[in-house]
N, C-alpha and C positions, 0 to 999 in steps of 0.2 A: 527960709529956714536953713541955716547952715548945720548939716549933719555931722560934719567931721568931728565937732566937739561932743557928739552924743554917742560915740562908738566906744564900747567897752568890752573886755574880754569876758569869758564865761567865768573865770576864776575871780574877775572884780565882783561880778554878779553874786557869786557864792559868798564872797567876803563881806560884801556891803548891801545885801538884800533889804534890810530894814530901812537903811538910808536912802535906797533907790525908791523903795515903795512910798516913803515919806515925802521925797522931793518930786516924785512924778506929777502930783497934782498941781503944784505951783510952777512947774516947768511948762506943762502943756506941749512939750517936744516929745517925739518918740526917741527911744533908747535902742540902739542897735547892738546886739549882742553878737560876738564873733566866737567861733571855735575853731582852733587851729589856724588862725589868721583869716577866716572866711566868714562873711556875714550869715548868720543862721536865723537869728530871731529878732523881731521888733516888739518892744514894750512900749505901751503908751497908757496914759490915764484913761479912766472910763468915760469921762465926759468927751474927750477927743475921739475916742473910739465909736461912741454913740453918733457924734456929728458925722464921722466918716461914713457910718452905715446909713445915716439919713440921706446924706449926699449921694451914695451910691445908689439908694432906692429912687430919688429923684431922677437920676441920670437914666436909670432903666425905664422909667416911665417916659421920659422924654424920647428915649431911643425907640420905643414902642410906638409912640405917637408919630415920630418921623416915618417909621416903616409903614404904618397904616396909610399916612399920606401919599407915600410912594406907591403903594399898592392900591390906591383909589378907594380905600375903605372909609370914605367920608361922606358927610351930607351937609348941605346948606344949613346954617344955623338957623335960618327962619323956618325951614320945614322940621327941624328937631323940636323947635319951640312950639310950633303949632300942634305937632303930634302930642307934646306934654300937656298942652292946654286941653286938647280934645279928650285925652285920657283922664284928666282931672276932672272934667265937666260930666264925664259918663259915670262917675262914681257916686 
């Protein structure tokens, strides 16, 4: 993804807001808005945003799992399966 073509000033955003919103869903690339020559805001379509949020959630779960393994907070799969079977039988 080449972001250099997706950098616009805030005055461009103000003048072309309708066009930008209309084009965002077909581009599926973020638009970087600058103010006084400095990047300030990123605009992206809702589908890309949702995908980013899902990816971040999965990465957090993965990081948690890695940390639990490092801390020794794991049990053999066979023991867990047996415990679940025992619990199921006692109901």
